[in-house]
N, CA, C and O of each residue as an XYZ file, in Angstrom:
324
protein
N      11.226    -10.133    -45.283
C      12.368    -10.319    -44.411
C      13.632    -10.092    -45.223
O      13.705    -10.487    -46.387
N      14.613     -9.467    -44.622
C      15.821     -9.081    -45.336
C      17.037     -9.710    -44.681
O      17.231     -9.587    -43.472
N      17.861    -10.390    -45.484
C      19.117    -10.947    -45.017
C      20.242    -10.266    -45.759
O      20.116     -9.986    -46.951
N      21.316    -10.001    -45.092
C      22.490     -9.437    -45.731
C      23.594    -10.478    -45.712
O      23.874    -11.072    -44.671
N      24.217    -10.699    -46.846
C      25.261    -11.718    -46.918
C      26.518    -11.316    -46.173
O      27.358    -12.170    -45.888
N      26.673    -10.028    -45.846
C      27.883     -9.623    -45.144
C      27.648     -9.394    -43.655
O      28.570     -8.968    -42.960
N      26.474     -9.655    -43.153
C      26.245     -9.508    -41.717
C      26.834    -10.722    -40.999
O      26.628    -11.862    -41.417
N      27.561    -10.469    -39.926
C      28.286    -11.540    -39.242
C      27.391    -12.273    -38.257
O      26.486    -11.686    -37.662
N      27.654    -13.553    -38.094
C      27.086    -14.302    -36.987
C      25.814    -15.072    -37.224
O      25.838    -16.301    -37.148
N      24.711    -14.426    -37.506
C      23.421    -15.085    -37.383
C      22.967    -15.872    -38.617
O      21.991    -16.616    -38.529
N      23.631    -15.734    -39.745
C      23.172    -16.452    -40.935
C      23.640    -17.896    -40.927
O      24.770    -18.198    -40.542
N      22.773    -18.764    -41.348
C      23.110    -20.184    -41.424
C      24.085    -20.423    -42.580
O      24.176    -19.627    -43.515
N      24.799    -21.524    -42.492
C      25.810    -21.849    -43.489
C      25.233    -21.929    -44.904
O      25.884    -21.503    -45.858
N      24.028    -22.467    -45.051
C      23.447    -22.584    -46.394
C      23.132    -21.222    -47.014
O      23.120    -21.092    -48.238
N      22.880    -20.212    -46.189
C      22.651    -18.867    -46.713
C      23.944    -18.331    -47.319
O      23.935    -17.751    -48.405
N      25.056    -18.529    -46.610
C      26.352    -18.097    -47.141
C      26.675    -18.824    -48.445
O      27.134    -18.215    -49.411
N      26.429    -20.122    -48.456
C      26.702    -20.905    -49.658
C      25.843    -20.422    -50.827
O      26.320    -20.337    -51.959
N      24.581    -20.109    -50.552
C      23.683    -19.606    -51.589
C      24.172    -18.271    -52.127
O      24.225    -18.063    -53.339
N      24.525    -17.374    -51.228
C      25.051    -16.071    -51.650
C      26.316    -16.240    -52.481
O      26.497    -15.568    -53.496
N      27.174    -17.129    -52.050
C      28.411    -17.378    -52.772
C      28.136    -17.872    -54.196
O      28.757    -17.403    -55.150
N      27.208    -18.815    -54.335
C      26.855    -19.330    -55.664
C      26.248    -18.243    -56.546
O      26.553    -18.159    -57.736
N      25.390    -17.416    -55.960
C      24.798    -16.330    -56.733
C      25.872    -15.374    -57.237
O      25.830    -14.937    -58.387
N      26.835    -15.051    -56.375
C      27.903    -14.137    -56.778
C      28.793    -14.763    -57.854
O      29.256    -14.067    -58.757
N      29.033    -16.073    -57.759
C      29.812    -16.761    -58.797
C      29.097    -16.704    -60.144
O      29.734    -16.751    -61.196
N      27.765    -16.603    -60.103
C      26.968    -16.557    -61.329
C      26.641    -15.139    -61.773
O      25.736    -14.933    -62.581
N      27.370    -14.169    -61.253
C      27.239    -12.811    -61.761
C      26.336    -11.867    -60.994
O      26.203    -10.708    -61.385
N      25.710    -12.319    -59.914
C      24.867    -11.423    -59.132
C      25.746    -10.427    -58.384
O      26.868    -10.752    -57.993
N      25.239     -9.228    -58.189
C      25.921     -8.199    -57.413
C      25.452     -8.288    -55.955
O      24.326     -8.710    -55.689
N      26.312     -7.892    -55.019
C      25.963     -7.933    -53.599
C      24.691     -7.131    -53.323
O      23.854     -7.557    -52.526
N      24.539     -5.990    -53.966
C      23.351     -5.158    -53.775
C      22.086     -5.913    -54.198
O      21.062     -5.832    -53.519
N      22.152     -6.644    -55.311
C      21.003     -7.415    -55.785
C      20.639     -8.519    -54.790
O      19.462     -8.760    -54.525
N      21.649     -9.181    -54.246
C      21.412    -10.247    -53.276
C      20.811     -9.669    -52.002
O      19.869    -10.233    -51.444
N      21.352     -8.551    -51.543
C      20.841     -7.919    -50.326
C      19.388     -7.490    -50.466
O      18.639     -7.506    -49.489
N      18.988     -7.109    -51.664
C      17.626     -6.619    -51.880
C      16.623     -7.723    -52.169
O      15.420     -7.466    -52.209
N      17.095     -8.942    -52.370
C      16.172    -10.007    -52.742
C      15.451    -10.583    -51.530
O      15.898    -10.416    -50.395
N      14.350    -11.250    -51.774
C      13.594    -11.963    -50.749
C      14.250    -13.337    -50.597
O      13.903    -14.275    -51.315
N      15.190    -13.456    -49.670
C      15.974    -14.688    -49.536
C      15.107    -15.875    -49.149
O      15.305    -16.969    -49.677
N      14.152    -15.694    -48.242
C      13.282    -16.810    -47.873
C      12.439    -17.270    -49.061
O      12.242    -18.469    -49.261
N      11.950    -16.325    -49.839
C      11.200    -16.686    -51.046
C      12.082    -17.423    -52.040
O      11.644    -18.384    -52.672
N      13.309    -16.980    -52.178
C      14.253    -17.637    -53.075
C      14.515    -19.074    -52.624
O      14.523    -19.992    -53.444
N      14.730    -19.267    -51.319
C      14.988    -20.612    -50.803
C      13.765    -21.515    -50.942
O      13.901    -22.709    -51.206
N      12.562    -20.943    -50.765
C      11.331    -21.736    -50.997
C      11.248    -22.184    -52.451
O      10.881    -23.323    -52.739
N      11.587    -21.290    -53.351
C      11.575    -21.614    -54.778
C      12.576    -22.719    -55.093
O      12.261    -23.641    -55.846
N      13.771    -22.638    -54.532
C      14.794    -23.663    -54.753
C      14.344    -25.005    -54.185
O      14.565    -26.042    -54.810
N      13.713    -24.999    -53.008
C      13.217    -26.237    -52.403
C      12.117    -26.848    -53.262
O      12.072    -28.065    -53.445
N      11.241    -26.015    -53.783
C      10.167    -26.489    -54.670
C      10.765    -27.144    -55.912
O      10.314    -28.208    -56.335
N      11.778    -26.509    -56.494
C      12.421    -27.049    -57.691
C      13.137    -28.360    -57.388
O      13.071    -29.296    -58.185
N      13.819    -28.443    -56.250
C      14.511    -29.673    -55.866
C      13.514    -30.817    -55.678
O      13.789    -31.954    -56.063
N      12.358    -30.516    -55.087
C      11.327    -31.540    -54.896
C      10.805    -32.044    -56.243
O      10.576    -33.241    -56.418
N      10.619    -31.122    -57.193
C      10.175    -31.517    -58.536
C      11.200    -32.427    -59.205
O      10.834    -33.414    -59.843
N      12.473    -32.101    -59.062
C      13.534    -32.924    -59.648
C      13.539    -34.319    -59.026
O      13.758    -35.304    -59.731
N      13.301    -34.418    -57.715
C      13.248    -35.709    -57.046
C      12.074    -36.537    -57.560
O      12.196    -37.750    -57.730
N      10.944    -35.887    -57.806
C       9.767    -36.591    -58.340
C      10.080    -37.215    -59.690
O       9.623    -38.320    -59.984
N      10.853    -36.519    -60.510
C      11.220    -37.039    -61.827
C      12.084    -38.289    -61.724
O      12.060    -39.136    -62.617
N      12.849    -38.409    -60.638
C      13.775    -39.526    -60.473
C      13.133    -40.757    -59.845
O      13.760    -41.815    -59.786
N      11.885    -40.635    -59.372
C      11.218    -41.778    -58.762
C      11.029    -42.880    -59.794
O      10.745    -42.604    -60.960
N      11.187    -44.132    -59.364
C      10.960    -45.244    -60.293
C       9.513    -45.259    -60.786
O       8.581    -44.983    -60.030
N       9.350    -45.579    -62.034
C       8.000    -45.695    -62.594
C       7.999    -46.813    -63.622
O       9.044    -47.180    -64.159
N       6.824    -47.346    -63.889
C       6.717    -48.425    -64.865
C       6.965    -47.877    -66.260
O       6.445    -46.828    -66.639
N       7.779    -48.616    -67.018
C       8.077    -48.223    -68.394
C       8.159    -49.475    -69.257
O       8.399    -50.572    -68.753
N       7.961    -49.308    -70.538
C       8.117    -50.407    -71.469
C       9.598    -50.614    -71.744
O      10.387    -49.672    -71.670
N       9.975    -51.852    -72.063
C      11.382    -52.184    -72.249
C      12.013    -51.378    -73.387
O      13.196    -51.046    -73.320
N      11.244    -51.062    -74.424
C      11.824    -50.293    -75.532
C      12.073    -48.835    -75.157
O      12.803    -48.142    -75.864
N      11.479    -48.350    -74.053
C      11.811    -47.021    -73.536
C      13.129    -47.060    -72.770
O      13.915    -46.114    -72.815
N      13.360    -48.166    -72.066
C      14.565    -48.313    -71.261
C      15.772    -48.635    -72.138
O      16.836    -48.038    -71.978
N      15.605    -49.580    -73.066
C      16.671    -49.982    -73.986
C      16.176    -49.793    -75.419
O      15.752    -50.761    -76.050
N      16.222    -48.572    -75.943
C      15.653    -48.321    -77.264
C      16.360    -49.069    -78.395
O      15.738    -49.324    -79.426
N      17.621    -49.425    -78.241
C      18.352    -50.116    -79.310
C      18.191    -51.618    -79.294
O      18.694    -52.299    -80.187
N      17.496    -52.155    -78.295
C      17.334    -53.596    -78.164
C      16.387    -54.113    -79.243
O      15.304    -53.570    -79.462
N      16.826    -55.170    -79.904
C      16.002    -55.761    -80.956
C      15.489    -57.124    -80.492
O      16.159    -57.802    -79.713
N      14.309    -57.532    -80.963
C      13.792    -58.848    -80.593
C      14.776    -59.938    -81.024
O      15.378    -59.859    -82.095
N      14.928    -60.949    -80.179
C      15.800    -62.072    -80.501
C      17.262    -61.835    -80.161
O      18.109    -62.632    -80.565
N      17.596    -60.774    -79.436
C      18.998    -60.483    -79.139
C      19.666    -61.587    -78.338
O      20.859    -61.835    -78.515
N      18.913    -62.268    -77.443
C      19.537    -63.291    -76.611
C      19.909    -64.527    -77.425
O      20.856    -65.229    -77.074
N      19.180    -64.805    -78.506
C      19.530    -65.957    -79.359
C      20.803    -65.653    -80.138
O      21.649    -66.529    -80.320
N      20.940    -64.405    -80.602
C      22.094    -64.063    -81.422
C      23.376    -63.927    -80.601
O      24.467    -63.988    -81.167
N      23.273    -63.745    -79.296
C      24.467    -63.588    -78.450
C      24.728    -64.840    -77.612
O      25.634    -64.850    -76.779
N      23.943    -65.890    -77.829
C      24.050    -67.124    -77.041
C      23.868    -66.897    -75.552
O      24.453    -67.596    -74.725
N      23.051    -65.914    -75.226
C      22.784    -65.589    -73.828
C      21.815    -66.613    -73.270
O      20.825    -66.953    -73.917
N      22.097    -67.113    -72.059
C      21.245    -68.145    -71.433
C      20.464    -67.546    -70.274
O      20.977    -66.695    -69.547
N      19.215    -67.993    -70.102
C      18.390    -67.557    -68.970
C      18.793    -68.273    -67.741
O      18.217    -68.047    -66.677
């Protein structure tokens, strides 16, 4: 399927935004017109989903979360439970 970034009317707003970002990053209009836009958007969606998976909460050890924390820190700072 072929989409043209300069065709009026039928393209969704996100297609225009995508084309605009590609052009800001050095792509030529001819390159964008020749690309598989649906395949590109599927790839971007796949990547976004992977990034979201990385952000999901997971169990970790306290020294992974606060690597500089030393045992006994609450006694030395007079911190109360």
